[in-house]
C-alpha positions as CSV (number, residue, x, y, z in Angstrom):
1,M,13.3,-9.3,-9.3
2,K,14.7,-7.2,-6.4
3,G,11.2,-6.1,-5.3
4,T,11.7,-2.4,-5.4
5,T,11.1,0.2,-8.1
6,R,12.4,3.7,-8.5
7,Q,11.6,6.5,-10.8
8,T,13.8,6.4,-13.9
9,P,13.8,7.8,-17.4
10,M,12.2,5.4,-20.0
11,N,15.5,3.6,-20.9
12,V,16.5,0.0,-20.5
13,I,20.1,-0.7,-19.7
14,L,21.8,-4.1,-20.2
15,I,24.8,-4.9,-18.1
16,G,26.7,-8.1,-17.6
17,F,29.8,-10.0,-18.5
18,M,31.1,-10.3,-22.1
19,G,29.3,-13.0,-24.0
20,V,26.0,-13.0,-22.1
21,G,24.1,-11.6,-25.1
22,K,23.7,-7.9,-24.3
23,S,24.2,-6.6,-27.9
24,T,22.1,-9.4,-29.4
25,I,19.2,-9.0,-26.9
26,A,19.3,-5.1,-27.2
27,N,18.3,-5.3,-30.9
28,G,15.2,-7.5,-30.4
29,L,14.2,-5.8,-27.2
30,A,14.4,-2.3,-28.8
31,K,12.2,-3.5,-31.6
32,S,9.7,-5.0,-29.1
33,L,9.5,-1.8,-27.1
34,G,9.7,0.6,-30.1
35,F,12.9,2.0,-28.6
36,D,16.2,3.0,-30.1
37,V,19.3,0.9,-29.6
38,L,22.5,2.4,-28.2
39,D,25.7,0.4,-27.7
40,T,28.4,2.1,-25.5
41,D,31.2,0.0,-27.1
42,K,30.1,1.0,-30.6
43,M,29.7,4.6,-29.5
44,I,33.3,4.6,-28.3
45,E,34.6,3.0,-31.5
46,Q,32.8,5.6,-33.6
47,S,34.0,8.5,-31.5
48,Q,37.6,7.2,-31.6
49,S,37.5,5.9,-35.2
50,R,39.2,2.7,-34.0
51,S,38.2,-0.7,-32.5
52,I,38.1,-1.5,-28.8
53,N,41.1,-3.8,-29.4
54,E,43.1,-0.9,-30.8
55,I,42.1,1.3,-27.9
56,F,43.2,-1.3,-25.4
57,A,46.4,-1.9,-27.2
58,T,47.5,1.7,-27.6
59,D,45.8,3.5,-24.8
60,G,45.2,0.8,-22.2
61,E,42.1,-0.3,-20.2
62,E,42.0,2.7,-17.9
63,S,41.8,5.0,-20.9
64,F,38.9,2.9,-22.3
65,R,37.1,3.0,-19.0
66,E,37.4,6.8,-19.0
67,M,35.8,6.9,-22.4
68,E,32.9,4.7,-21.1
69,S,32.4,7.2,-18.3
70,I,32.3,10.1,-20.7
71,I,29.7,8.3,-22.9
72,L,27.5,7.6,-19.9
73,A,27.7,11.2,-18.7
74,N,26.6,12.4,-22.2
75,L,23.5,10.0,-22.0
76,I,22.3,11.4,-18.7
77,G,19.3,13.7,-19.4
78,S,19.6,13.4,-23.1
79,T,18.4,9.9,-23.8
80,E,14.8,8.6,-23.6
81,R,13.2,5.5,-25.0
82,S,16.4,3.6,-25.7
83,V,17.8,0.2,-25.0
84,I,21.5,0.7,-24.0
85,S,23.9,-2.2,-24.3
86,T,27.1,-1.7,-22.3
87,G,30.6,-3.1,-22.1
88,G,31.1,-5.9,-19.5
89,G,33.4,-3.8,-17.4
90,I,31.4,-0.6,-17.3
91,V,30.5,-1.3,-13.6
92,T,34.2,-1.3,-12.5
93,R,34.0,2.5,-11.8
94,E,31.8,3.7,-9.0
95,E,30.8,6.8,-10.9
96,N,29.4,4.6,-13.7
97,I,27.2,2.6,-11.3
98,K,25.6,5.9,-10.2
99,K,25.3,7.1,-13.8
100,L,23.7,3.9,-15.1
101,T,21.0,3.9,-12.4
102,S,20.2,7.5,-13.2
103,I,19.7,6.7,-16.9
104,G,17.1,3.9,-16.7
105,I,16.2,0.5,-15.5
106,V,19.3,-1.7,-15.2
107,F,19.0,-5.4,-16.2
108,W,21.9,-7.7,-15.3
109,L,22.2,-10.4,-17.9
110,D,24.1,-13.3,-16.3
111,A,25.4,-16.6,-17.5
112,G,27.6,-19.4,-16.2
113,V,31.3,-19.7,-17.0
114,D,30.8,-22.6,-19.5
115,S,28.2,-20.6,-21.4
116,I,30.4,-17.6,-21.6
117,L,33.4,-19.6,-22.8
118,D,31.2,-21.3,-25.5
119,R,30.0,-17.9,-26.7
120,V,33.3,-16.1,-26.7
121,S,35.7,-18.8,-27.8
122,G,37.2,-18.1,-31.1
123,N,36.3,-14.4,-30.9
124,R,39.5,-12.4,-31.3
125,D,37.8,-9.1,-30.5
126,R,37.9,-9.7,-26.7
127,P,41.0,-7.9,-25.5
128,L,40.7,-9.1,-21.9
129,L,40.7,-12.8,-23.0
130,K,44.0,-12.6,-24.8
131,T,45.6,-14.9,-22.3
132,E,46.8,-18.5,-22.0
133,N,44.0,-19.4,-19.7
134,P,40.7,-17.7,-20.7
135,R,38.7,-19.8,-18.2
136,K,40.7,-18.5,-15.3
137,K,40.6,-15.0,-16.5
138,I,36.8,-15.2,-16.8
139,L,36.5,-16.6,-13.3
140,D,38.8,-13.9,-11.9
141,L,36.8,-11.1,-13.7
142,L,33.5,-12.5,-12.6
143,S,34.5,-12.7,-9.0
144,E,35.5,-9.1,-9.2
145,R,32.5,-7.9,-11.1
146,E,29.5,-9.9,-9.9
147,P,29.1,-7.9,-6.7
148,L,29.2,-4.7,-8.8
149,Y,26.6,-6.0,-11.2
150,E,24.4,-6.9,-8.2
151,R,24.8,-3.5,-6.7
152,C,24.0,-1.7,-10.0
153,S,21.1,-3.9,-11.3
154,D,17.4,-3.5,-10.7
155,E,16.7,-7.0,-12.2
156,R,18.9,-10.1,-12.9
157,I,18.2,-12.4,-15.8
158,Q,20.0,-15.8,-16.0
159,T,20.5,-16.3,-19.7
160,D,22.0,-19.8,-19.8
161,D,18.8,-21.8,-20.7
162,L,16.7,-19.0,-22.3
163,S,16.4,-18.0,-26.0
164,V,17.0,-14.5,-27.1
165,D,13.2,-14.1,-27.6
166,E,12.4,-15.4,-24.1
167,I,14.9,-13.0,-22.6
168,S,13.7,-10.0,-24.6
169,Y,10.1,-10.8,-23.8
170,G,10.8,-11.0,-20.1
171,I,12.7,-7.8,-20.0
172,A,10.1,-6.0,-22.1
173,E,7.2,-7.1,-19.8
174,T,9.2,-6.0,-16.7
175,A,10.1,-2.7,-18.3
176,R,6.4,-2.0,-19.2
177,V,5.5,-2.6,-15.6
178,W,8.2,-0.2,-14.3
179,F,7.3,2.5,-16.8
180,S,3.6,2.3,-16.0
181,K,4.2,3.4,-12.4
């Protein structure tokens, strides 16, 4: 816990690297809080009628990041009582960090490299891991993104040794405290 609170709309935003459990946790957390679930990656796929892999392959990462920014801009002021699961690289644009913090409480779900590798190995739907050395790619991306996750987040949750239920419960309790102020 960072020790500060700020006024936010009643939304919980989950950020963090791929494979830390954002989408999985979002569903249980939303049920616990009685909130809706929004997933920015799924929203992009629906709006584009194609997969993230296809977007990366045909339009490139920068185009995908622009789509993320547009999705976030559309959520500002129009979303309440939602758990929002984001893509792992959403924090790579400064404008997105500002947008995320204006939409709700931001929880950074964190995990070690070994946990991430275990969770994403064999998953062919990770365009940034289509490389000969996924471990090195994860380490490189983490070193770039961790300071951004830190800057953006209100709370950080280490997920390595916790169950989905434990993580969801902890976030729900923290969110209830935030929203009661």
